[in-house]
DRENLUMVO-36112 format. One record per residue (C-alpha): residue number from 0; residue in three letters; x, y, z. Coordinates in nm, 3 decimals, always signed. Last residue first. Layout:
N
NODE     i    aa         x         y         z
NODE   NUM   ala         X         Y         Z
...
END
This chain:
443
NODE     i    aa         x         y         z
NODE   442   phe    +4.784    +4.375    +6.748
NODE   441   lys    +5.115    +4.537    +6.772
NODE   440   ile    +5.331    +4.235    +6.870
NODE   439   leu    +5.576    +4.442    +7.067
NODE   438   lys    +5.330    +4.684    +7.220
NODE   437   cys    +5.097    +4.400    +7.298
NODE   436   cys    +5.379    +4.208    +7.467
NODE   435   thr    +5.468    +4.505    +7.684
NODE   434   tyr    +5.111    +4.555    +7.789
NODE   433   leu    +5.037    +4.191    +7.851
NODE   432   ser    +5.184    +4.189    +8.204
NODE   431   cys    +4.950    +4.472    +8.290
NODE   430   tyr    +5.115    +4.751    +8.497
NODE   429   lys    +5.102    +4.999    +8.218
NODE   428   thr    +4.740    +4.923    +8.169
NODE   427   cys    +4.606    +4.729    +7.876
NODE   426   thr    +4.355    +4.906    +7.646
NODE   425   cys    +4.469    +4.755    +7.310
NODE   424   gly    +4.306    +4.930    +7.009
NODE   423   ser    +4.592    +4.860    +6.767
NODE   422   glu    +4.694    +5.228    +6.769
NODE   421   asp    +4.760    +5.220    +7.141
NODE   420   thr    +4.527    +5.279    +7.431
NODE   419   ser    +4.690    +5.317    +7.765
NODE   418   glu    +4.528    +5.280    +8.102
NODE   417   glu    +4.659    +5.427    +8.421
NODE   416   val    +4.533    +5.268    +8.738
NODE   415   pro    +4.443    +5.508    +9.012
NODE   414   asp    +4.526    +5.407    +9.370
NODE   413   asp    +4.216    +5.346    +9.582
NODE   412   lys    +4.287    +4.991    +9.666
NODE   411   gly    +4.649    +5.052    +9.707
NODE   410   leu    +4.900    +4.887    +9.494
NODE   409   thr    +5.100    +4.609    +9.645
NODE   408   gly    +4.886    +4.345    +9.469
NODE   407   leu    +5.003    +4.457    +9.128
NODE   406   ser    +5.354    +4.348    +9.213
NODE   405   leu    +5.234    +4.007    +9.303
NODE   404   thr    +5.050    +3.971    +8.975
NODE   403   his    +5.354    +4.076    +8.778
NODE   402   his    +5.565    +3.806    +8.934
NODE   401   ser    +5.298    +3.549    +8.851
NODE   400   gly    +5.320    +3.635    +8.484
NODE   399   ser    +5.664    +3.475    +8.437
NODE   398   leu    +5.526    +3.188    +8.229
NODE   397   gln    +5.332    +3.433    +8.023
NODE   396   gln    +5.650    +3.630    +7.962
NODE   395   thr    +5.815    +3.320    +7.817
NODE   394   ser    +5.517    +3.254    +7.590
NODE   393   tyr    +5.536    +3.611    +7.463
NODE   392   asn    +5.903    +3.580    +7.399
NODE   391   leu    +5.843    +3.261    +7.198
NODE   390   lys    +5.573    +3.428    +6.999
NODE   389   leu    +5.800    +3.718    +6.931
NODE   388   arg    +6.066    +3.482    +6.804
NODE   387   asn    +5.812    +3.288    +6.595
NODE   386   phe    +5.692    +3.612    +6.443
NODE   385   glu    +6.044    +3.721    +6.365
NODE   384   thr    +6.113    +3.387    +6.194
NODE   383   ile    +5.787    +3.407    +6.000
NODE   382   asp    +5.868    +3.764    +5.891
NODE   381   asp    +6.212    +3.654    +5.777
NODE   380   glu    +6.059    +3.366    +5.580
NODE   379   leu    +5.816    +3.605    +5.419
NODE   378   met    +6.099    +3.837    +5.322
NODE   377   lys    +6.293    +3.544    +5.180
NODE   376   gln    +5.990    +3.435    +4.976
NODE   375   tyr    +5.945    +3.791    +4.844
NODE   374   asp    +6.308    +3.800    +4.743
NODE   373   glu    +6.269    +3.459    +4.572
NODE   372   phe    +5.951    +3.577    +4.401
NODE   371   lys    +6.131    +3.883    +4.261
NODE   370   lys    +6.428    +3.677    +4.155
NODE   369   lys    +6.198    +3.438    +3.967
NODE   368   glu    +6.010    +3.726    +3.804
NODE   367   arg    +6.338    +3.876    +3.689
NODE   366   thr    +6.457    +3.543    +3.557
NODE   365   asn    +6.125    +3.483    +3.377
NODE   364   glu    +6.144    +3.824    +3.214
NODE   363   glu    +6.497    +3.748    +3.099
NODE   362   lys    +6.387    +3.412    +2.961
NODE   361   met    +6.086    +3.570    +2.788
NODE   360   gln    +6.319    +3.815    +2.616
NODE   359   glu    +6.563    +3.542    +2.521
NODE   358   phe    +6.278    +3.330    +2.378
NODE   357   lys    +6.130    +3.625    +2.187
NODE   356   ser    +6.471    +3.689    +2.030
NODE   355   gln    +6.508    +3.321    +1.946
NODE   354   leu    +6.161    +3.318    +1.789
NODE   353   glu    +6.243    +3.626    +1.581
NODE   352   lys    +6.572    +3.474    +1.475
NODE   351   glu    +6.398    +3.149    +1.378
NODE   350   ala    +6.140    +3.343    +1.175
NODE   349   glu    +6.421    +3.516    +0.988
NODE   348   lys    +6.589    +3.182    +0.932
NODE   347   leu    +6.259    +3.033    +0.807
NODE   346   gln    +6.204    +3.326    +0.568
NODE   345   ala    +6.560    +3.296    +0.435
NODE   344   glu    +6.510    +2.923    +0.390
NODE   343   lys    +6.184    +2.986    +0.203
NODE   342   glu    +6.351    +3.237    -0.027
NODE   341   lys    +6.633    +2.993    -0.090
NODE   340   val    +6.387    +2.715    -0.162
NODE   339   arg    +6.191    +2.947    -0.395
NODE   338   leu    +6.507    +3.032    -0.586
NODE   337   ile    +6.604    +2.667    -0.613
NODE   336   phe    +6.257    +2.577    -0.739
NODE   335   gln    +6.258    +2.865    -0.988
NODE   334   gln    +6.595    +2.750    -1.116
NODE   333   lys    +6.469    +2.393    -1.145
NODE   332   met    +6.152    +2.512    -1.320
NODE   331   asp    +6.363    +2.705    -1.572
NODE   330   glu    +6.578    +2.402    -1.634
NODE   329   glu    +6.267    +2.187    -1.689
NODE   328   lys    +6.114    +2.452    -1.916
NODE   327   glu    +6.432    +2.465    -2.121
NODE   326   gln    +6.440    +2.088    -2.138
NODE   325   leu    +6.075    +2.079    -2.244
NODE   324   glu    +6.140    +2.342    -2.511
NODE   323   gln    +6.431    +2.135    -2.643
NODE   322   his    +6.211    +1.824    -2.654
NODE   321   his    +5.943    +2.021    -2.842
NODE   320   leu    +6.201    +2.144    -3.091
NODE   319   ala    +6.328    +1.790    -3.141
NODE   318   met    +5.969    +1.664    -3.177
NODE   317   lys    +5.890    +1.942    -3.428
NODE   316   lys    +6.197    +1.859    -3.631
NODE   315   glu    +6.108    +1.492    -3.627
NODE   314   cys    +5.748    +1.568    -3.724
NODE   313   thr    +5.857    +1.798    -4.007
NODE   312   gln    +6.104    +1.541    -4.130
NODE   311   gln    +5.831    +1.279    -4.132
NODE   310   phe    +5.592    +1.511    -4.317
NODE   309   ser    +5.851    +1.568    -4.586
NODE   308   leu    +6.019    +1.902    -4.646
NODE   307   pro    +6.071    +2.049    -4.988
NODE   306   lys    +6.339    +2.322    -4.991
NODE   305   asn    +6.254    +2.686    -4.918
NODE   304   asp    +6.580    +2.733    -4.726
NODE   303   ser    +6.389    +2.762    -4.396
NODE   302   asp    +6.214    +2.433    -4.469
NODE   301   val    +5.925    +2.365    -4.704
NODE   300   asp    +5.589    +2.187    -4.676
NODE   299   ser    +5.519    +2.320    -4.325
NODE   298   phe    +5.389    +2.198    -3.991
NODE   297   gly    +5.427    +2.404    -3.671
NODE   296   met    +5.080    +2.357    -3.521
NODE   295   gln    +4.986    +2.709    -3.633
NODE   294   glu    +5.092    +2.609    -3.983
NODE   293   leu    +4.865    +2.308    -3.957
NODE   292   arg    +4.576    +2.533    -3.850
NODE   291   thr    +4.624    +2.781    -4.136
NODE   290   lys    +4.652    +2.508    -4.400
NODE   289   arg    +4.344    +2.329    -4.265
NODE   288   tyr    +4.139    +2.650    -4.265
NODE   287   leu    +4.239    +2.726    -4.624
NODE   286   glu    +4.174    +2.365    -4.724
NODE   285   tyr    +3.830    +2.384    -4.561
NODE   284   his    +3.736    +2.696    -4.756
NODE   283   lys    +3.870    +2.593    -5.097
NODE   282   ser    +3.867    +2.218    -5.168
NODE   281   his    +3.606    +2.107    -4.914
NODE   280   thr    +3.357    +2.394    -4.919
NODE   279   gln    +3.407    +2.447    -5.293
NODE   278   glu    +3.327    +2.080    -5.354
NODE   277   arg    +3.005    +2.091    -5.152
NODE   276   leu    +2.896    +2.411    -5.327
NODE   275   asp    +2.986    +2.255    -5.663
NODE   274   glu    +2.772    +1.953    -5.576
NODE   273   met    +2.472    +2.176    -5.503
NODE   272   asn    +2.524    +2.377    -5.822
NODE   271   thr    +2.250    +2.284    -6.069
NODE   270   arg    +1.934    +2.145    -5.911
NODE   269   ile    +1.969    +2.257    -5.553
NODE   268   leu    +2.115    +2.605    -5.522
NODE   267   met    +2.100    +2.735    -5.878
NODE   266   glu    +1.754    +2.604    -5.969
NODE   265   arg    +1.611    +2.675    -5.627
NODE   264   leu    +1.742    +3.031    -5.632
NODE   263   lys    +1.619    +3.094    -5.986
NODE   262   val    +1.275    +2.957    -5.894
NODE   261   phe    +1.255    +3.190    -5.593
NODE   260   asp    +1.354    +3.497    -5.792
NODE   259   cys    +1.025    +3.683    -5.744
NODE   258   his    +0.690    +3.779    -5.906
NODE   257   thr    +0.773    +3.740    -6.276
NODE   256   glu    +0.946    +3.411    -6.199
NODE   255   asn    +0.624    +3.263    -6.057
NODE   254   glu    +0.719    +2.992    -5.810
NODE   253   val    +0.624    +3.188    -5.498
NODE   252   gln    +0.301    +3.326    -5.641
NODE   251   val    +0.190    +3.664    -5.509
NODE   250   thr    -0.190    +3.697    -5.510
NODE   249   gly    -0.390    +4.018    -5.537
NODE   248   trp    -0.487    +4.352    -5.384
NODE   247   pro    -0.631    +4.211    -5.064
NODE   246   tyr    -0.326    +3.990    -5.027
NODE   245   gln    -0.282    +3.612    -5.063
NODE   244   arg    +0.067    +3.470    -5.051
NODE   243   ala    +0.142    +3.179    -5.281
NODE   242   arg    +0.242    +2.818    -5.305
NODE   241   val    +0.044    +2.670    -5.591
NODE   240   met    -0.265    +2.457    -5.633
NODE   239   lys    -0.369    +2.400    -5.993
NODE   238   asn    -0.655    +2.473    -6.234
NODE   237   gly    -0.645    +2.850    -6.229
NODE   236   val    -0.469    +2.960    -5.915
NODE   235   arg    -0.571    +2.757    -5.614
NODE   234   ile    -0.380    +2.859    -5.305
NODE   233   leu    -0.137    +2.645    -5.106
NODE   232   glu    -0.005    +2.821    -4.798
NODE   231   asn    +0.342    +2.756    -4.658
NODE   230   ser    +0.490    +3.062    -4.825
NODE   229   gly    +0.828    +3.202    -4.919
NODE   228   ile    +0.933    +3.503    -5.122
NODE   227   val    +1.270    +3.574    -5.276
NODE   226   ala    +1.472    +3.856    -5.430
NODE   225   phe    +1.801    +3.695    -5.534
NODE   224   pro    +2.115    +3.897    -5.474
NODE   223   leu    +2.232    +3.828    -5.737
NODE   222   his    +2.061    +3.840    -6.077
NODE   221   ser    +2.384    +3.898    -6.272
NODE   220   asn    +2.526    +3.572    -6.137
NODE   219   met    +2.228    +3.397    -6.296
NODE   218   ser    +2.346    +3.483    -6.647
NODE   217   val    +2.689    +3.337    -6.576
NODE   216   asn    +2.534    +3.024    -6.429
NODE   215   leu    +2.305    +2.965    -6.727
NODE   214   glu    +2.587    +3.010    -6.978
NODE   213   ser    +2.820    +2.784    -6.781
NODE   212   val    +2.566    +2.504    -6.736
NODE   211   ala    +2.675    +2.237    -6.985
NODE   210   asp    +3.011    +2.399    -7.057
NODE   209   asp    +3.120    +2.365    -6.697
NODE   208   asp    +3.381    +2.632    -6.620
NODE   207   gly    +3.127    +2.906    -6.547
NODE   206   pro    +3.084    +2.849    -6.176
NODE   205   phe    +2.806    +3.026    -5.979
NODE   204   gln    +2.968    +3.306    -5.783
NODE   203   tyr    +2.960    +3.289    -5.405
NODE   202   ile    +3.000    +3.625    -5.234
NODE   201   lys    +3.324    +3.810    -5.175
NODE   200   val    +3.302    +4.124    -4.962
NODE   199   his    +3.557    +4.382    -5.073
NODE   198   asn    +3.383    +4.668    -4.888
NODE   197   asn    +3.329    +4.871    -5.206
NODE   196   ala    +3.222    +4.559    -5.397
NODE   195   leu    +2.962    +4.460    -5.137
NODE   194   glu    +2.833    +4.818    -5.126
NODE   193   gln    +2.795    +4.828    -5.503
NODE   192   asn    +2.620    +4.492    -5.512
NODE   191   ile    +2.375    +4.609    -5.244
NODE   190   arg    +2.305    +4.937    -5.424
NODE   189   glu    +2.238    +4.756    -5.752
NODE   188   lys    +2.001    +4.514    -5.581
NODE   187   phe    +1.812    +4.801    -5.413
NODE   186   lys    +1.779    +4.983    -5.743
NODE   185   gln    +1.621    +4.670    -5.894
NODE   184   leu    +1.390    +4.624    -5.597
NODE   183   glu    +1.279    +4.989    -5.598
NODE   182   val    +1.175    +4.956    -5.963
NODE   181   lys    +0.995    +4.626    -5.901
NODE   180   ser    +0.810    +4.760    -5.597
NODE   179   ile    +0.885    +4.671    -5.236
NODE   178   thr    +0.706    +4.444    -4.986
NODE   177   asp    +0.688    +4.148    -5.227
NODE   176   ala    +1.061    +4.089    -5.179
NODE   175   lys    +1.001    +3.935    -4.839
NODE   174   ser    +1.367    +3.844    -4.813
NODE   173   ile    +1.645    +3.986    -5.027
NODE   172   leu    +1.891    +3.699    -5.051
NODE   171   pro    +2.271    +3.695    -5.039
NODE   170   ile    +2.446    +3.366    -5.130
NODE   169   ile    +2.758    +3.316    -4.919
NODE   168   asn    +2.987    +3.015    -4.966
NODE   167   ile    +3.176    +2.963    -4.640
NODE   166   lys    +3.504    +3.049    -4.464
NODE   165   ser    +3.666    +3.332    -4.662
NODE   164   asp    +3.337    +3.526    -4.695
NODE   163   leu    +3.252    +3.483    -4.326
NODE   162   lys    +3.403    +3.786    -4.152
NODE   161   lys    +3.312    +4.016    -4.442
NODE   160   met    +2.957    +3.877    -4.446
NODE   159   cys    +2.915    +3.959    -4.076
NODE   158   leu    +3.055    +4.311    -4.100
NODE   157   leu    +2.858    +4.403    -4.411
NODE   156   asp    +2.530    +4.276    -4.267
NODE   155   ile    +2.587    +4.433    -3.923
NODE   154   ser    +2.653    +4.768    -4.088
NODE   153   lys    +2.317    +4.756    -4.264
NODE   152   leu    +2.293    +4.704    -4.637
NODE   151   gly    +2.115    +4.941    -4.872
NODE   150   his    +1.818    +5.178    -4.855
NODE   149   gly    +1.539    +4.961    -4.998
NODE   148   thr    +1.454    +4.833    -4.651
NODE   147   pro    +1.398    +4.473    -4.762
NODE   146   cys    +1.595    +4.309    -4.474
NODE   145   ile    +1.873    +4.094    -4.615
NODE   144   phe    +1.874    +3.718    -4.559
NODE   143   tyr    +2.216    +3.553    -4.591
NODE   142   leu    +2.185    +3.197    -4.717
NODE   141   cys    +2.514    +3.036    -4.623
NODE   140   val    +2.623    +2.730    -4.816
NODE   139   his    +2.820    +2.412    -4.755
NODE   138   ile    +2.868    +2.446    -4.379
NODE   137   arg    +3.081    +2.162    -4.244
NODE   136   thr    +2.881    +1.901    -4.052
NODE   135   asp    +3.019    +1.592    -4.228
NODE   134   his    +2.882    +1.283    -4.059
NODE   133   tyr    +3.176    +1.042    -4.075
NODE   132   ser    +3.104    +0.707    -4.242
NODE   131   pro    +3.349    +0.753    -4.530
NODE   130   ile    +3.590    +0.956    -4.310
NODE   129   cys    +3.632    +0.688    -4.044
NODE   128   arg    +3.997    +0.741    -3.954
NODE   127   lys    +4.223    +0.522    -3.745
NODE   126   ile    +4.539    +0.722    -3.686
NODE   125   lys    +4.331    +1.036    -3.634
NODE   124   leu    +4.436    +1.354    -3.814
NODE   123   glu    +4.141    +1.344    -4.052
NODE   122   glu    +3.890    +1.325    -3.766
NODE   121   gln    +4.061    +1.619    -3.597
NODE   120   leu    +4.032    +1.816    -3.921
NODE   119   tyr    +3.660    +1.740    -3.950
NODE   118   ala    +3.597    +1.860    -3.593
NODE   117   glu    +3.810    +2.171    -3.656
NODE   116   phe    +3.611    +2.263    -3.967
NODE   115   gln    +3.287    +2.229    -3.769
NODE   114   ser    +3.432    +2.439    -3.485
NODE   113   asp    +3.541    +2.707    -3.732
NODE   112   val    +3.183    +2.750    -3.860
NODE   111   tyr    +3.048    +2.765    -3.503
NODE   110   glu    +3.309    +3.019    -3.393
NODE   109   val    +3.230    +3.241    -3.692
NODE   108   ile    +2.858    +3.228    -3.609
NODE   107   pro    +2.910    +3.295    -3.237
NODE   106   lys    +3.129    +3.597    -3.330
NODE   105   phe    +2.894    +3.763    -3.583
NODE   104   ser    +2.666    +3.926    -3.326
NODE   103   glu    +2.954    +4.091    -3.139
NODE   102   glu    +2.900    +4.447    -3.268
NODE   101   lys    +2.520    +4.423    -3.245
NODE   100   asn    +2.474    +4.623    -2.925
NODE    99   ile    +2.099    +4.667    -2.883
NODE    98   gln    +2.046    +4.297    -2.943
NODE    97   asp    +1.790    +4.152    -3.184
NODE    96   gly    +2.026    +4.129    -3.484
NODE    95   tyr    +2.057    +3.750    -3.471
NODE    94   gly    +1.834    +3.608    -3.197
NODE    93   val    +1.836    +3.252    -3.331
NODE    92   thr    +2.087    +3.192    -3.608
NODE    91   asp    +1.943    +2.884    -3.780
NODE    90   ile    +2.140    +2.580    -3.889
NODE    89   ile    +1.968    +2.342    -4.127
NODE    88   thr    +2.116    +1.996    -4.179
NODE    87   leu    +1.999    +1.782    -4.472
NODE    86   lys    +2.090    +1.414    -4.495
NODE    85   met    +2.010    +1.321    -4.851
NODE    84   gln    +1.883    +0.999    -5.000
NODE    83   val    +1.848    +0.945    -5.374
NODE    82   asn    +1.620    +0.666    -5.493
NODE    81   cys    +1.327    +0.890    -5.597
NODE    80   glu    +1.369    +1.190    -5.367
NODE    79   gln    +1.454    +1.110    -5.008
NODE    78   leu    +1.509    +1.343    -4.714
NODE    77   glu    +1.655    +1.266    -4.370
NODE    76   phe    +1.654    +1.577    -4.150
NODE    75   thr    +1.912    +1.741    -3.922
NODE    74   asn    +1.838    +2.041    -3.699
NODE    73   ser    +2.093    +2.293    -3.569
NODE    72   lys    +2.021    +2.598    -3.354
NODE    71   leu    +2.283    +2.868    -3.328
NODE    70   lys    +2.234    +3.119    -3.046
NODE    69   val    +2.304    +3.493    -3.077
NODE    68   ser    +2.320    +3.684    -2.750
NODE    67   ser    +2.093    +3.843    -2.487
NODE    66   leu    +1.784    +3.675    -2.629
NODE    65   asn    +1.464    +3.882    -2.617
NODE    64   his    +1.325    +3.841    -2.968
NODE    63   pro    +1.209    +3.479    -2.941
NODE    62   ser    +1.227    +3.236    -3.235
NODE    61   pro    +0.915    +3.063    -3.369
NODE    60   gln    +0.952    +2.682    -3.382
NODE    59   ala    +1.044    +2.518    -3.711
NODE    58   asp    +0.809    +2.242    -3.823
NODE    57   phe    +1.034    +2.135    -4.115
NODE    56   asn    +0.740    +2.138    -4.359
NODE    55   thr    +0.807    +2.014    -4.710
NODE    54   asn    +0.862    +2.142    -5.062
NODE    53   phe    +1.240    +2.159    -5.024
NODE    52   leu    +1.268    +2.525    -5.122
NODE    51   ser    +0.925    +2.624    -4.984
NODE    50   asp    +0.998    +2.488    -4.636
NODE    49   leu    +1.336    +2.659    -4.657
NODE    48   leu    +1.165    +2.990    -4.741
NODE    47   thr    +0.925    +2.957    -4.448
NODE    46   ser    +1.208    +2.894    -4.203
NODE    45   lys    +1.399    +3.204    -4.313
NODE    44   gly    +1.095    +3.433    -4.324
NODE    43   leu    +1.249    +3.766    -4.219
NODE    42   gly    +1.099    +3.748    -3.868
NODE    41   thr    +1.419    +3.731    -3.664
NODE    40   glu    +1.713    +3.893    -3.837
NODE    39   gly    +1.914    +3.695    -4.083
NODE    38   ile    +2.160    +3.413    -4.123
NODE    37   cys    +2.060    +3.069    -4.250
NODE    36   leu    +2.336    +2.808    -4.261
NODE    35   ile    +2.269    +2.516    -4.492
NODE    34   asn    +2.434    +2.174    -4.466
NODE    33   phe    +2.413    +1.911    -4.738
NODE    32   thr    +2.491    +1.545    -4.698
NODE    31   phe    +2.458    +1.280    -4.963
NODE    30   gly    +2.370    +0.913    -4.982
NODE    29   lys    +2.599    +0.610    -4.966
NODE    28   his    +2.398    +0.395    -5.210
NODE    27   val    +2.348    +0.686    -5.448
NODE    26   ala    +2.717    +0.768    -5.436
NODE    25   lys    +2.817    +0.407    -5.504
NODE    24   ile    +2.575    +0.374    -5.795
NODE    23   val    +2.687    +0.706    -5.941
NODE    22   leu    +3.053    +0.617    -5.903
NODE    21   gln    +2.997    +0.284    -6.076
NODE    20   asp    +2.811    +0.457    -6.360
NODE    19   pro    +3.100    +0.699    -6.401
NODE    18   leu    +3.341    +0.402    -6.406
NODE    17   ser    +3.149    +0.219    -6.680
NODE    16   asp    +3.392    +0.334    -6.948
NODE    15   phe    +3.637    +0.107    -6.769
NODE    14   gly    +3.492    -0.184    -6.968
NODE    13   val    +3.763    -0.309    -7.200
NODE    12   asn    +3.593    -0.278    -7.543
NODE    11   gly    +3.821    -0.358    -7.834
NODE    10   ser    +4.138    -0.270    -8.021
NODE     9   leu    +4.222    +0.005    -7.776
NODE     8   ser    +4.428    +0.303    -7.881
NODE     7   leu    +4.737    +0.416    -7.693
NODE     6   asn    +4.852    +0.762    -7.593
NODE     5   arg    +5.200    +0.776    -7.446
NODE     4   ile    +5.282    +0.996    -7.151
NODE     3   lys    +5.610    +1.183    -7.174
NODE     2   asp    +5.858    +1.283    -6.903
NODE     1   his    +5.825    +0.952    -6.725
NODE     0   met    +5.833    +0.936    -6.347
END
């Protein structure tokens, strides 16, 4: 790298003075993208103002007032003016400010803005990128619609703009400016600017570094926030049809600078500073998001000693750190596995002891029951043996029954016969051969 750059003069025309023309031709052929985020309460005329800005009708549907949270609705349109094509995306915040608790109203908006930055970052980080053909959805400008109360900003306005001022270009607008007088409007603007300054809210300032438009931009910065009016009605005023709002007391013309700041807004937003808004989005807001995200991923331009660090060195360092973390996690998982195995073994041993104890108990109970049944079996066998013995005796006595019959025959005819009734109900006489047997068997 040379310390000094030499200036040379050309002896004739070379042709690189046509580079601006080449860029213009290429840009016109490619087309442009512009994304507008409209934030404001339902019914402040956001859709009507955009119709007036681009002199068309986007056919926006009315938004309901009963949503439980803020929803972002995105619509993309292809516009063409002369030979210039533009892909315009309008994002509306449906239900903003309609909830009773408005503390979380800004969160869906912040998340949406970050998600568009993240999508572009992921496209940049791809090995095979398609940036030239990629549809850029990053927000280039935020039109923040302020309710024309005349008393200053609401808390939700300050909170939302404070959360977004480092992410997007904010242009505050006083909507429906025809509802307050000129004197009230001027005081309202001063109060808004004072509150923005006191809360350190940074709004977009039109650049003053371009000599061609610096004077105009600086003068327009003093008119912020713009007091605007929108209308979809064309009313004849004099010899021409103009966008206006008809009232019983007169007509308010949208493009009349004595009635509102609509022309100033259109001049600054579209005709003068649209490219600066796109550039500020990429070089300032997106770069800040990209820097933060890459730092979160572990990337840095310098090492711990504040020395320059290449991307390759950063990747190698990050891979080594990641490998070390994986090893630590692997060792930790091994230790946890060993601990869990030990715990499981202890549980299984405890369960085995319980089962062994139950087995011993059941074994003892079984032994007792077995002994009991064996004793009962022995008793039954003894009873059967005794019964068989008695049966045998009885059979023997039956065989000797003739002796008893002869002895009974010696009794006199009129001799009394004694009968005995035992507990079994037997009524045999003493001289009956069955008497003794009955007493023994105990029927």
